[in-house]
LOVEX-280467 format. One record per residue (C-alpha): residue number from 1; residue in one letter; x, y, z. Coordinates in Angstrom, 2 decimals. Example, Ala and Ser with C-alpha at 12.3 -4.5 7.8 and 13.67 -1.06 7.14 Angstrom:
# LOVEX-280467
(rec 1; a; (12.30; -4.50; 7.80))
(rec 2; s; (13.67; -1.06; 7.14))
//
This chain:
# LOVEX-280467
(rec 1; m; (14.17; -82.77; -17.71))
(rec 2; p; (10.92; -83.65; -19.09))
(rec 3; a; (8.61; -80.87; -19.75))
(rec 4; m; (5.35; -80.89; -17.16))
(rec 5; y; (2.84; -80.12; -19.93))
(rec 6; k; (2.97; -79.21; -23.45))
(rec 7; v; (1.37; -76.29; -25.22))
(rec 8; r; (-0.27; -76.03; -28.83))
(rec 9; p; (1.72; -73.88; -30.89))
(rec 10; v; (-0.06; -70.39; -31.46))
(rec 11; h; (1.24; -70.30; -35.51))
(rec 12; s; (2.56; -72.87; -37.54))
(rec 13; a; (4.34; -70.61; -39.88))
(rec 14; e; (7.72; -68.58; -38.70))
(rec 15; v; (7.18; -64.80; -39.10))
(rec 16; l; (9.43; -62.90; -41.38))
(rec 17; p; (10.88; -59.93; -40.39))
(rec 18; g; (9.52; -58.27; -43.05))
(rec 19; h; (5.99; -59.25; -42.10))
(rec 20; l; (6.31; -57.65; -38.62))
(rec 21; p; (3.54; -55.38; -37.63))
(rec 22; s; (4.35; -51.79; -37.86))
(rec 23; c; (2.19; -50.54; -34.87))
(rec 24; m; (4.75; -51.23; -32.71))
(rec 25; y; (8.23; -49.52; -31.99))
(rec 26; p; (11.11; -51.62; -32.71))
(rec 27; v; (12.96; -52.97; -29.34))
(rec 28; p; (16.95; -53.85; -29.48))
(rec 29; n; (17.68; -57.31; -28.97))
(rec 30; l; (19.08; -57.96; -25.56))
(rec 31; h; (20.74; -61.42; -25.95))
(rec 32; r; (22.87; -62.91; -28.92))
(rec 33; a; (23.31; -66.32; -29.88))
(rec 34; a; (24.73; -68.60; -26.87))
(rec 35; g; (22.79; -66.78; -24.56))
(rec 36; t; (25.73; -63.40; -24.45))
(rec 37; a; (24.27; -60.26; -23.35))
(rec 38; a; (24.61; -57.51; -26.30))
(rec 39; p; (25.69; -54.49; -25.70))
(rec 40; l; (22.88; -51.62; -25.57))
(rec 41; p; (23.37; -49.08; -28.47))
(rec 42; q; (24.53; -45.39; -27.55))
(rec 43; e; (21.78; -43.10; -27.98))
(rec 44; e; (21.94; -39.22; -28.53))
(rec 45; a; (20.94; -37.03; -25.99))
(rec 46; d; (17.46; -35.14; -26.80))
(rec 47; p; (18.65; -31.31; -27.49))
(rec 48; s; (15.59; -29.96; -25.68))
(rec 49; l; (16.38; -32.04; -22.44))
(rec 50; q; (19.84; -30.81; -22.73))
(rec 51; a; (18.33; -27.15; -22.97))
(rec 52; l; (16.02; -27.82; -20.05))
(rec 53; e; (18.86; -28.78; -17.88))
(rec 54; s; (21.02; -25.60; -18.83))
(rec 55; r; (17.81; -23.61; -18.02))
(rec 56; q; (17.78; -25.67; -14.67))
(rec 57; e; (21.07; -24.98; -13.72))
(rec 58; e; (21.03; -21.25; -14.33))
(rec 59; i; (17.79; -20.96; -12.41))
(rec 60; l; (19.50; -22.41; -9.38))
(rec 61; k; (22.63; -20.12; -9.99))
(rec 62; r; (20.52; -17.26; -9.77))
(rec 63; l; (18.49; -18.78; -6.78))
(rec 64; y; (21.71; -19.33; -4.91))
(rec 65; e; (22.99; -15.41; -5.93))
(rec 66; l; (19.61; -14.13; -4.42))
(rec 67; k; (19.78; -16.29; -1.18))
(rec 68; s; (23.38; -14.96; -0.84))
(rec 69; a; (22.11; -11.34; -1.02))
(rec 70; v; (19.17; -12.18; 1.25))
(rec 71; d; (21.47; -13.25; 3.89))
(rec 72; g; (24.31; -10.70; 3.91))
(rec 73; l; (20.68; -8.43; 3.78))
(rec 74; s; (19.51; -9.89; 7.15))
(rec 75; k; (23.00; -9.93; 8.57))
(rec 76; m; (23.16; -6.16; 8.23))
(rec 77; i; (19.68; -5.38; 9.81))
(rec 78; q; (20.08; -7.91; 12.55))
(rec 79; t; (23.64; -6.01; 13.39))
(rec 80; p; (22.88; -3.01; 16.17))
(rec 81; d; (25.36; -0.60; 14.43))
(rec 82; a; (24.18; -1.23; 11.09))
(rec 83; d; (21.66; 1.66; 11.34))
(rec 84; f; (22.06; 4.03; 8.05))
(rec 85; d; (21.02; 7.60; 7.28))
(rec 86; v; (18.04; 8.02; 4.96))
(rec 87; t; (18.29; 11.50; 4.56))
(rec 88; n; (20.27; 11.53; 0.99))
(rec 89; i; (17.41; 9.11; -0.20))
(rec 90; i; (14.73; 11.03; 0.91))
(rec 91; q; (16.11; 14.53; -0.19))
(rec 92; t; (16.86; 12.59; -3.96))
(rec 93; d; (13.03; 11.73; -4.03))
(rec 94; e; (10.99; 13.42; -6.47))
(rec 95; f; (8.14; 15.46; -4.70))
(rec 96; s; (5.33; 17.00; -6.61))
(rec 97; p; (4.06; 20.34; -4.75))
(rec 98; l; (0.43; 20.16; -3.87))
(rec 99; t; (-0.13; 23.23; -6.36))
(rec 100; t; (0.26; 20.99; -9.36))
(rec 101; n; (-2.72; 19.09; -10.99))
(rec 102; g; (-4.25; 16.37; -9.21))
(rec 103; a; (-4.07; 12.64; -10.11))
(rec 104; d; (-6.78; 11.33; -12.06))
(rec 105; l; (-9.93; 10.59; -9.74))
(rec 106; d; (-11.30; 8.23; -12.82))
(rec 107; l; (-8.23; 6.09; -12.29))
(rec 108; m; (-7.76; 6.47; -8.23))
(rec 109; l; (-11.48; 6.07; -7.48))
(rec 110; g; (-12.83; 4.16; -10.74))
(rec 111; k; (-14.79; 5.05; -13.89))
(rec 112; d; (-18.47; 5.45; -13.03))
(rec 113; y; (-20.00; 6.29; -16.45))
(rec 114; g; (-19.41; 10.23; -15.42))
(rec 115; a; (-21.51; 10.00; -12.26))
(rec 116; l; (-20.04; 12.13; -9.47))
(rec 117; k; (-17.80; 10.10; -7.30))
(rec 118; d; (-18.88; 10.57; -3.82))
(rec 119; v; (-16.43; 10.04; -0.43))
(rec 120; v; (-18.80; 9.74; 2.50))
(rec 121; i; (-17.40; 9.95; 5.87))
(rec 122; n; (-19.08; 8.98; 9.54))
(rec 123; a; (-17.45; 10.40; 12.46))
(rec 124; n; (-18.34; 11.26; 16.15))
(rec 125; p; (-18.67; 14.74; 16.70))
(rec 126; s; (-16.99; 14.19; 20.44))
(rec 127; l; (-13.89; 13.79; 18.42))
(rec 128; p; (-13.93; 15.30; 15.42))
(rec 129; p; (-11.07; 14.02; 12.78))
(rec 130; l; (-9.46; 17.34; 12.34))
(rec 131; s; (-6.69; 15.88; 9.86))
(rec 132; l; (-9.83; 15.03; 7.18))
(rec 133; l; (-10.85; 18.55; 7.56))
(rec 134; v; (-7.47; 19.93; 6.59))
(rec 135; i; (-7.26; 17.30; 3.77))
(rec 136; h; (-10.54; 18.53; 2.23))
(rec 137; s; (-9.80; 22.20; 2.59))
(rec 138; l; (-6.43; 21.13; 0.61))
(rec 139; l; (-8.39; 19.17; -1.83))
(rec 140; c; (-10.86; 22.11; -2.33))
(rec 141; e; (-7.59; 24.18; -3.74))
(rec 142; r; (-7.10; 21.28; -6.44))
(rec 143; y; (-10.37; 20.04; -7.18))
(rec 144; k; (-14.07; 21.30; -7.83))
(rec 145; i; (-15.51; 19.40; -4.46))
(rec 146; l; (-19.29; 19.42; -3.69))
(rec 147; s; (-19.39; 19.58; 0.13))
(rec 148; a; (-22.16; 18.62; 2.54))
(rec 149; v; (-22.50; 18.23; 6.28))
(rec 150; h; (-25.31; 15.94; 8.12))
(rec 151; t; (-26.25; 14.52; 11.22))
(rec 152; h; (-27.27; 11.02; 11.88))
(rec 153; s; (-30.43; 10.36; 14.40))
(rec 154; s; (-27.94; 8.58; 16.34))
(rec 155; v; (-26.43; 12.18; 17.64))
(rec 156; k; (-28.74; 14.05; 19.54))
(rec 157; s; (-26.56; 17.54; 19.29))
(rec 158; v; (-23.88; 18.96; 17.35))
(rec 159; p; (-22.08; 21.98; 18.14))
(rec 160; e; (-22.59; 24.68; 15.50))
(rec 161; n; (-19.16; 25.27; 14.24))
(rec 162; l; (-18.90; 21.51; 13.81))
(rec 163; l; (-22.16; 21.76; 11.37))
(rec 164; k; (-20.25; 24.48; 9.25))
(rec 165; c; (-16.93; 22.73; 9.22))
(rec 166; f; (-17.26; 23.11; 5.58))
(rec 167; g; (-17.80; 26.86; 5.51))
(rec 168; e; (-20.80; 28.18; 3.61))
(rec 169; q; (-21.85; 26.68; 0.66))
(rec 170; t; (-23.14; 29.73; -0.99))
(rec 171; k; (-22.44; 29.05; -4.94))
(rec 172; k; (-24.66; 25.77; -5.74))
(rec 173; q; (-24.06; 24.24; -9.26))
(rec 174; p; (-25.66; 21.60; -10.92))
(rec 175; r; (-23.94; 18.39; -9.55))
(rec 176; h; (-22.26; 16.85; -12.68))
(rec 177; e; (-20.11; 20.09; -12.88))
(rec 178; y; (-17.91; 18.83; -9.40))
(rec 179; q; (-15.57; 16.54; -9.87))
(rec 180; l; (-15.83; 15.08; -6.12))
(rec 181; g; (-18.61; 14.87; -3.52))
(rec 182; f; (-17.38; 14.84; 0.10))
(rec 183; t; (-19.76; 14.10; 2.55))
(rec 184; l; (-19.43; 14.25; 6.67))
(rec 185; i; (-21.99; 12.77; 8.64))
(rec 186; w; (-21.90; 13.38; 12.19))
(rec 187; k; (-22.49; 9.91; 13.90))
(rec 188; d; (-22.38; 7.82; 16.98))
(rec 189; v; (-19.34; 5.78; 15.55))
(rec 190; p; (-16.38; 4.29; 17.66))
(rec 191; k; (-14.13; 5.65; 15.09))
(rec 192; p; (-14.08; 7.43; 11.53))
(rec 193; q; (-15.30; 5.33; 8.58))
(rec 194; m; (-15.21; 6.19; 4.76))
(rec 195; k; (-16.53; 4.53; 1.55))
(rec 196; f; (-16.41; 6.14; -2.02))
(rec 197; s; (-18.37; 3.32; -3.61))
(rec 198; i; (-21.47; 2.86; -1.09))
(rec 199; q; (-22.40; -0.16; -3.06))
(rec 200; t; (-19.02; -2.45; -3.53))
(rec 201; m; (-16.80; -1.47; -0.72))
(rec 202; c; (-16.28; -2.15; 3.06))
(rec 203; p; (-15.86; 1.08; 4.68))
(rec 204; i; (-11.84; 2.27; 5.64))
(rec 205; e; (-11.81; 2.58; 9.24))
(rec 206; g; (-9.38; 5.00; 11.38))
(rec 207; e; (-8.35; 8.74; 10.96))
(rec 208; g; (-5.12; 7.64; 9.92))
(rec 209; n; (-5.98; 5.41; 7.28))
(rec 210; i; (-8.95; 7.85; 5.86))
(rec 211; a; (-6.14; 10.63; 5.70))
(rec 212; r; (-3.81; 8.49; 3.50))
(rec 213; f; (-6.25; 7.62; 1.38))
(rec 214; l; (-7.66; 11.22; 0.56))
(rec 215; f; (-4.12; 12.52; 0.61))
(rec 216; s; (-3.04; 10.28; -2.46))
(rec 217; l; (-5.75; 12.02; -4.32))
(rec 218; f; (-3.13; 14.86; -4.66))
(rec 219; g; (-1.10; 12.31; -7.15))
(rec 220; q; (2.19; 12.51; -5.17))
(rec 221; k; (4.56; 9.71; -5.96))
(rec 222; y; (7.27; 8.56; -2.90))
(rec 223; n; (10.17; 6.03; -3.08))
(rec 224; a; (9.68; 3.12; -0.74))
(rec 225; v; (11.92; 4.54; 2.17))
(rec 226; t; (9.94; 7.91; 2.20))
(rec 227; s; (6.49; 6.20; 2.02))
(rec 228; t; (7.66; 4.03; 4.98))
(rec 229; l; (8.16; 6.95; 7.16))
(rec 230; i; (5.45; 8.88; 6.21))
(rec 231; d; (3.32; 5.85; 7.40))
(rec 232; s; (5.19; 5.23; 10.59))
(rec 233; w; (4.76; 9.07; 11.53))
(rec 234; v; (1.01; 8.92; 11.01))
(rec 235; d; (0.75; 5.84; 12.98))
(rec 236; t; (3.08; 7.36; 15.74))
(rec 237; a; (0.64; 10.20; 15.80))
(rec 238; i; (-2.69; 8.30; 15.93))
(rec 239; f; (-1.64; 6.00; 18.62))
(rec 240; q; (1.08; 7.49; 20.63))
(rec 241; l; (0.52; 11.33; 20.29))
(rec 242; k; (-3.48; 11.10; 20.36))
(rec 243; e; (-4.08; 7.79; 22.35))
(rec 244; g; (-0.79; 7.15; 23.82))
(rec 245; s; (0.30; 7.95; 27.69))
(rec 246; s; (2.33; 11.61; 28.61))
(rec 247; k; (5.40; 9.26; 28.72))
(rec 248; e; (4.87; 8.14; 24.91))
(rec 249; r; (3.89; 11.71; 24.06))
(rec 250; g; (7.34; 12.94; 25.54))
(rec 251; a; (9.16; 10.39; 23.76))
(rec 252; v; (7.41; 11.50; 20.34))
(rec 253; l; (7.73; 15.01; 20.68))
(rec 254; r; (11.39; 14.45; 21.39))
(rec 255; s; (11.73; 12.57; 18.05))
(rec 256; m; (9.80; 14.81; 16.12))
(rec 257; n; (12.18; 17.79; 17.48))
(rec 258; a; (15.05; 15.83; 15.87))
(rec 259; a; (13.79; 15.19; 12.53))
(rec 260; l; (12.25; 18.66; 12.25))
(rec 261; g; (15.82; 19.74; 13.13))
(rec 262; k; (17.11; 18.49; 9.90))
(rec 263; s; (14.45; 19.32; 7.54))
(rec 264; s; (11.38; 21.78; 7.51))
(rec 265; w; (8.46; 19.03; 7.46))
(rec 266; l; (8.51; 15.61; 9.28))
(rec 267; v; (9.91; 13.85; 5.97))
(rec 268; g; (11.66; 15.42; 3.23))
(rec 269; n; (11.05; 19.22; 2.27))
(rec 270; e; (7.25; 18.84; 1.38))
(rec 271; l; (4.15; 18.99; 3.44))
(rec 272; t; (3.12; 15.35; 3.37))
(rec 273; v; (0.12; 13.44; 5.31))
(rec 274; a; (2.46; 12.79; 8.44))
(rec 275; d; (2.48; 16.59; 8.82))
(rec 276; v; (-1.20; 17.11; 8.73))
(rec 277; v; (-2.01; 14.28; 10.96))
(rec 278; a; (0.70; 14.84; 13.72))
(rec 279; w; (-0.25; 18.34; 13.72))
(rec 280; c; (-4.00; 17.59; 14.45))
(rec 281; a; (-2.88; 14.98; 17.29))
(rec 282; l; (-0.92; 17.63; 19.05))
(rec 283; r; (-3.69; 20.54; 18.71))
(rec 284; q; (-6.32; 18.03; 20.11))
(rec 285; t; (-4.00; 16.46; 22.79))
(rec 286; g; (-3.29; 20.31; 24.27))
(rec 287; t; (0.45; 19.30; 24.20))
(rec 288; a; (1.13; 22.02; 21.47))
(rec 289; n; (2.32; 24.66; 24.03))
(rec 290; t; (4.66; 22.51; 25.53))
(rec 291; a; (6.58; 21.26; 22.38))
(rec 292; p; (10.43; 21.73; 21.93))
(rec 293; a; (11.42; 24.59; 19.82))
(rec 294; n; (11.74; 22.74; 16.44))
(rec 295; v; (8.17; 21.30; 16.68))
(rec 296; q; (6.88; 24.91; 17.67))
(rec 297; k; (8.62; 26.37; 14.19))
(rec 298; w; (7.02; 23.41; 12.43))
(rec 299; m; (3.34; 23.80; 13.72))
(rec 300; k; (3.51; 27.84; 13.10))
(rec 301; s; (4.46; 27.02; 9.64))
(rec 302; c; (1.59; 24.41; 9.29))
(rec 303; e; (-0.66; 27.29; 10.96))
(rec 304; n; (0.48; 29.60; 8.16))
(rec 305; l; (-1.29; 27.55; 5.63))
(rec 306; a; (-5.05; 28.42; 5.30))
(rec 307; p; (-6.44; 24.99; 5.55))
(rec 308; f; (-4.78; 24.55; 9.06))
(rec 309; s; (-5.68; 28.22; 9.98))
(rec 310; s; (-9.21; 27.45; 9.07))
(rec 311; v; (-9.57; 24.05; 11.39))
(rec 312; m; (-7.89; 26.45; 13.97))
(rec 313; k; (-11.35; 28.14; 14.54))
(rec 314; l; (-12.51; 24.71; 15.52))
(rec 315; l; (-10.51; 24.24; 18.43))
(rec 316; k; (-11.63; 27.67; 20.14))
//
């Protein structure tokens, strides 16, 4: 077939193999003479690629094992008869008694170049947060605390016993000799509010949340199961004992009676924030006198401690 048009050759001389440019990489010839295809050369596998593939296979294997374990746990939890007794787990938990040294306040509250760390709480005098007063007394046994009570302009009058809820502060020392400042301001607020860094933090709201934070300053360590049970009792005391209906309170008292039949305290064998919040809720709601036998015994154990007995005076 005759060519349609002619193209002038780019170069006249044939390029010899030795004169090929070195800036390009060589490509194997895919064709042989007479138009037959040449076999592709066998390339060696890259060791780094093989290592990457092996690692990927190992990761996929571990993910499959984890998925199987999670599937097994989900089936166990969803099974109605899969409840398990956590008593042994709680008993083996390492409780640190409240009489030992406390936590490092610099670590808990942040180091502020030696300045006194102030905890400021706003609370409504119509419903005083008794649990925070109990924890304040417990903290005074551990740290040197500069306590103060003030009245906000939003409140017209505060009972005398609430103005002296921290007792008489007779011995005044220089501010830098205290470890912690604890200021309670009676204010018209819907729920207690707390700050320990006035400029840099949002307030912590709710008596239960503040009680959890303050109790953590004792430095006690709990395992996951114990911590969950403590949080559960704190929420139950606030939302069902203190704010719930009479039917809800009755159900909680039965649960407390069963738990206190197995141990001296609500969770384990040491006082926790759950005991403090629950005791205060029972006293404030007036249901202490109708409580079951184990709950009555537990309440007496609480009241034998000085921080609880001092708060009892505020209820009279």
